[in-house]
C-alpha positions as CSV (number, residue, x, y, z in Angstrom):
1,M,62.8,-14.2,11.8
2,T,60.4,-14.2,8.8
3,E,57.3,-12.2,9.1
4,L,54.0,-14.1,9.6
5,M,52.3,-11.6,7.4
6,E,53.2,-8.4,5.4
7,R,53.4,-5.3,7.5
8,E,50.9,-3.6,5.2
9,K,48.2,-6.1,6.0
10,Y,48.7,-5.6,9.8
11,V,48.4,-1.8,9.2
12,N,45.3,-2.2,7.0
13,A,43.7,-4.3,9.7
14,G,44.5,-1.6,12.3
15,T,46.3,-4.0,14.5
16,H,48.8,-1.3,15.4
17,L,46.2,1.2,16.7
18,G,46.2,1.6,20.5
19,M,44.3,4.0,22.6
20,R,45.0,7.5,24.0
21,K,45.6,5.9,27.4
22,K,48.5,3.6,27.8
23,S,49.7,1.6,30.8
24,K,53.2,1.2,32.0
25,D,53.0,-2.5,31.4
26,V,52.6,-2.1,27.7
27,E,55.1,0.7,27.1
28,D,57.7,-1.7,25.6
29,F,55.4,-2.5,22.8
30,I,54.5,1.1,21.9
31,F,56.3,2.4,18.8
32,Q,55.2,6.0,19.1
33,T,52.5,8.3,20.3
34,R,50.8,10.4,17.7
35,P,50.3,14.2,18.2
36,D,46.6,13.5,19.0
37,G,47.7,11.2,21.8
38,L,46.9,7.9,20.1
39,S,49.4,5.1,20.9
40,I,50.9,3.2,17.9
41,I,51.9,-0.4,18.7
42,D,55.0,-1.7,17.0
43,V,53.9,-4.0,14.2
44,E,57.2,-6.0,14.3
45,K,56.5,-6.7,18.0
46,I,53.0,-7.8,17.3
47,D,54.3,-10.2,14.6
48,K,57.0,-11.5,16.9
49,R,54.7,-12.0,19.9
50,I,52.1,-13.9,17.8
51,D,55.0,-16.2,16.8
52,V,56.1,-16.7,20.4
53,A,52.5,-17.3,21.6
54,A,51.9,-19.9,18.9
55,S,55.1,-21.8,19.9
56,F,54.0,-21.6,23.5
57,L,50.3,-22.6,22.9
58,S,51.2,-25.5,20.5
59,R,52.6,-27.4,23.5
60,F,49.2,-27.7,25.1
61,D,46.4,-30.2,24.4
62,K,43.5,-28.3,25.9
63,I,43.5,-24.6,24.8
64,L,40.5,-22.5,25.8
65,F,39.8,-19.3,23.8
66,V,37.5,-16.7,25.5
67,G,35.9,-13.5,24.3
68,R,32.9,-11.7,25.7
69,K,33.0,-8.5,23.6
70,E,30.8,-8.1,20.5
71,N,33.8,-7.8,18.1
72,A,35.2,-11.1,19.4
73,L,32.1,-13.2,18.8
74,P,32.3,-13.7,15.0
75,V,36.0,-14.3,15.2
76,L,35.7,-16.9,17.9
77,D,32.9,-18.6,16.0
78,V,35.2,-19.1,13.0
79,L,38.0,-20.2,15.3
80,D,35.7,-22.8,16.9
81,E,34.7,-24.1,13.5
82,A,38.3,-24.2,12.2
83,T,39.9,-26.0,15.2
84,D,39.3,-28.5,18.0
85,F,40.1,-25.8,20.6
86,E,37.6,-25.1,23.3
87,V,35.9,-21.8,22.7
88,I,33.6,-19.7,24.9
89,S,32.2,-16.7,23.0
90,G,29.9,-14.3,24.9
91,R,29.3,-14.5,28.6
92,F,31.7,-16.6,30.6
93,M,29.7,-18.4,33.2
94,P,31.1,-18.3,36.7
95,G,32.3,-21.8,37.7
96,T,33.3,-22.8,34.2
97,L,36.8,-23.6,35.4
98,T,36.3,-23.9,39.1
99,N,33.0,-25.8,39.7
100,P,33.2,-29.5,38.7
101,S,29.4,-29.9,39.1
102,F,28.8,-27.1,36.5
103,E,27.4,-28.5,33.3
104,R,30.0,-26.8,31.1
105,Y,32.9,-27.3,33.5
106,F,36.3,-27.5,31.6
107,E,39.8,-28.0,32.8
108,P,42.1,-26.2,30.2
109,D,45.8,-26.4,30.1
110,V,46.0,-22.7,29.0
111,V,43.5,-19.9,28.5
112,V,43.6,-17.2,25.8
113,V,41.5,-14.1,26.3
114,S,40.7,-11.5,23.7
115,D,40.6,-8.6,26.2
116,P,41.8,-9.0,29.8
117,I,39.7,-6.1,31.0
118,I,36.4,-7.5,29.7
119,D,37.3,-11.2,30.2
120,E,38.1,-10.7,33.9
121,Q,35.9,-13.7,35.1
122,A,37.9,-16.1,32.9
123,I,41.2,-14.6,34.2
124,F,40.0,-14.8,37.8
125,E,39.2,-18.5,37.4
126,A,42.4,-19.3,35.5
127,I,44.4,-17.7,38.3
128,K,42.5,-19.8,40.9
129,K,43.3,-23.0,38.9
130,R,46.9,-21.9,38.2
131,V,46.3,-22.1,34.5
132,P,48.6,-19.9,32.3
133,I,47.0,-16.9,30.6
134,V,47.7,-15.5,27.2
135,A,46.0,-12.3,26.3
136,V,45.6,-9.9,23.4
137,C,46.3,-6.5,25.0
138,D,45.9,-3.0,23.7
139,S,47.9,0.0,24.9
140,Y,45.9,0.4,28.1
141,T,45.9,-3.0,29.8
142,D,47.0,-4.0,33.3
143,L,49.2,-7.1,32.8
144,D,49.4,-8.2,36.5
145,Y,48.0,-11.7,35.8
146,V,48.8,-12.2,32.1
147,D,51.6,-14.7,31.6
148,L,52.1,-13.9,27.9
149,I,51.0,-10.8,26.1
150,I,50.2,-10.4,22.4
151,P,50.1,-6.6,21.9
152,G,47.6,-5.3,19.4
153,N,44.3,-3.6,18.9
154,N,41.6,-5.9,20.4
155,K,38.8,-3.4,19.8
156,G,37.9,-4.1,16.2
157,Q,36.9,-7.4,14.5
158,K,39.3,-6.8,11.6
159,S,42.3,-6.4,13.9
160,L,41.4,-9.1,16.4
161,G,40.5,-11.4,13.5
162,T,43.9,-10.8,12.0
163,I,45.7,-11.6,15.2
164,L,43.7,-14.8,16.0
165,Y,43.8,-16.0,12.4
166,L,47.6,-15.9,12.4
167,L,47.8,-17.4,15.9
168,T,45.5,-20.3,14.9
169,R,47.3,-21.0,11.7
170,E,50.7,-20.9,13.4
171,I,49.6,-23.2,16.3
172,L,48.3,-25.7,13.7
173,K,51.6,-25.6,11.8
174,R,53.7,-26.2,14.9
175,R,51.5,-29.1,15.9
176,G,52.0,-30.6,12.5
177,E,48.3,-30.5,11.6
178,I,49.1,-28.4,8.6
179,E,52.5,-28.0,6.8
180,E,52.2,-24.7,4.9
181,D,50.2,-21.5,5.3
182,D,48.1,-22.5,2.3
183,D,47.1,-25.8,3.9
184,F,44.9,-23.8,6.4
185,D,41.3,-24.2,5.1
186,Y,40.3,-20.8,6.3
187,A,41.3,-17.4,4.8
188,L,42.1,-14.2,6.7
189,A,38.8,-12.8,5.5
190,D,36.9,-15.6,7.3
191,F,38.2,-14.3,10.6
192,T,38.0,-10.5,9.8
193,G,34.6,-10.7,8.2
194,E,35.8,-8.7,5.2
195,E,35.8,-9.6,1.5
196,E,39.1,-10.7,0.1
197,E,40.5,-8.0,-2.2
């Protein structure tokens, strides 16, 4: 399998940096634990899982991306602008997936959360509606209700932006909306909030 992006760019974005805590569920994705206790997530597995997730997600018409954390908001705003995916950045209102009389009620085919710990309301409602859940998970995440994990640092905008940039680009390629990487109108820097070098 060809890499979606050079290893160096993953490392520069900090996508491989986990936490000092790690859950048993995520152990298979941990490359090593540094002497200071910090978990290092395997970059090859991050790359492979983004690819797997893109293939899975490209089969669905109605994809909902959710992120309540501060670092996710600018990333999701760009994703919303770049695609026709449904995006909820910030507070996820109870009833969004479960209450048909709610003004912003939506019936997605699949839900993607940027942090399963923070985005628990979206996960709770997706479970009730039997909607598959894809999640970006750091080294300390309980995966009980996650159907497909993308391991990686979901704590920083640069890291999360890198993961969601690649995921978005690859979904669009698999759907035939773009042919090549260069056909995507948005650059990695648009998602990470950094200047291109």
